[in-house]
C-alpha positions in Angstrom: 15.6 -2.8 26.3 13.8 0.5 26.0 15.2 3.9 24.6 13.6 7.3 23.7 14.7 9.2 20.5 14.0 12.9 20.5 13.6 14.4 16.8 13.7 17.9 16.7 11.6 19.3 13.4 11.4 22.4 11.8 8.2 22.1 10.1 6.6 19.7 7.4 8.9 17.4 6.2 10.7 14.1 6.7 13.4 13.8 9.5 15.9 10.9 9.1 17.0 9.5 12.4 18.6 6.0 10.9 21.9 6.8 12.5 20.4 7.3 16.1 18.5 3.9 15.8 21.7 2.0 14.3 24.0 3.5 17.0 21.5 2.1 19.9 20.9 -1.1 18.5 24.7 -1.5 18.2 25.3 -0.4 21.7 22.5 -2.5 23.1 24.5 -5.6 22.5 21.4 -7.6 20.9 22.6 -9.5 17.9 19.1 -11.1 16.7 15.8 -9.8 17.6 13.0 -7.1 16.8 13.3 -3.5 16.8 9.8 -1.7 17.6 9.6 2.0 17.0 6.4 4.0 18.3 5.9 7.8 17.5 4.0 9.3 20.6 2.4 11.9 19.0 -1.2 12.3 16.7 0.1 14.6 14.0 3.3 13.0 12.7 4.2 9.4 11.4 6.9 6.8 11.2 8.3 5.7 7.5 10.9 3.6 6.2 11.7 5.3 2.9 14.4 6.1 0.4 17.4 8.1 2.0 19.6 8.4 -1.2 17.8 11.3 -3.1 16.4 14.0 -1.3 13.7 14.4 -4.4 11.8 11.4 -2.8 11.2 13.2 0.5 10.2 16.3 -1.0 7.7 14.5 -3.4 6.4 12.9 -0.4 5.4 16.0 1.2 4.3 17.7 -1.7 1.8 14.7 -2.6 0.5 14.5 1.1 0.0 18.2 1.2 -2.0 17.9 -2.3 -3.9 14.9 -1.2 -5.0 16.6 2.4 -4.5 20.6 1.9 -4.6 22.8 4.9 -8.1 23.4 6.7 -7.9 26.9 5.3 -8.4 25.4 1.7 -11.9 25.6 0.3 -12.0 21.9 -0.3 -11.6 21.3 3.3 -14.3 23.3 4.4 -15.9 20.3 6.1 -13.6 20.2 8.8 -14.6 21.3 12.4 -11.5 20.9 14.2 -9.7 23.9 13.1 -9.1 26.2 16.3 -5.5 24.8 16.4 -4.3 26.0 13.0 -5.0 25.2 9.5 -2.3 22.4 9.6 -3.5 20.7 12.8 -6.5 18.6 11.4 -5.0 17.9 8.1 -1.9 16.4 10.3 -4.3 14.2 12.1 -5.7 12.9 8.8 -2.3 12.2 7.6 -1.1 10.6 10.6 -4.0 8.2 10.5 -3.2 7.2 6.9 0.4 6.4 7.6 2.2 4.1 10.1 2.7 5.4 13.6 4.9 2.1 14.5 7.4 0.2 12.7 8.7 -3.5 13.3 12.3 -4.1 12.2 14.2 -7.2 12.2 17.7 -7.1 13.9 20.5 -9.4 12.6 24.1 -9.4 13.6 23.6 -6.4 15.7 22.0 -4.1 13.5 18.4 -3.1 11.9 17.8 -5.1 8.7 17.2 -2.3 6.1 17.6 -2.3 2.4 20.4 -0.3 0.6 18.5 2.8 0.4 16.1 2.6 3.1 16.0 5.0 6.0 14.1 5.6 9.1 12.0 9.0 9.1 9.4 10.9 11.3 7.1 12.5 8.9 6.4 15.9 10.5 2.8 17.0 9.5 2.8 20.5 11.4 4.2 23.7 10.4 5.7 24.8 13.6 8.6 23.2 15.0 8.4 20.3 17.6 10.2 17.8 19.7 8.9 14.6 18.7 9.5 11.7 20.9 9.9 8.0 19.2 9.7 5.1 21.7 12.1 2.3 21.0 12.0 -1.2 22.3 14.3 -4.1 21.4 13.5 -7.7 22.0 
């Protein structure tokens, strides 16, 4: 069973879509199986991360911005792929460092997630986007 999720973003940050995934899995009728999610873009990532304290998400964004600054930063002067803006190549680097797919067990009709775990799209670009995530249940 397949489903495409569309996640609108407003710039860099983490966007939770756990509720949408839970609803789709519940509606599927599948009781036990495996859920696979795959983001169909090269400048964002997927993460399972804490969803209780929003400071976790802002700290993650701050960490990765510090780790991989915009190409306009002097420390990134070695980059060649800069014509799509100062956030583009750093977004590709971040996406190369983080997962672009997730595998989550399904038990009793629900994704098996911990108490504080949520499913997030991590947007690495500054501009708003409509990101597509392919879901597959077996």
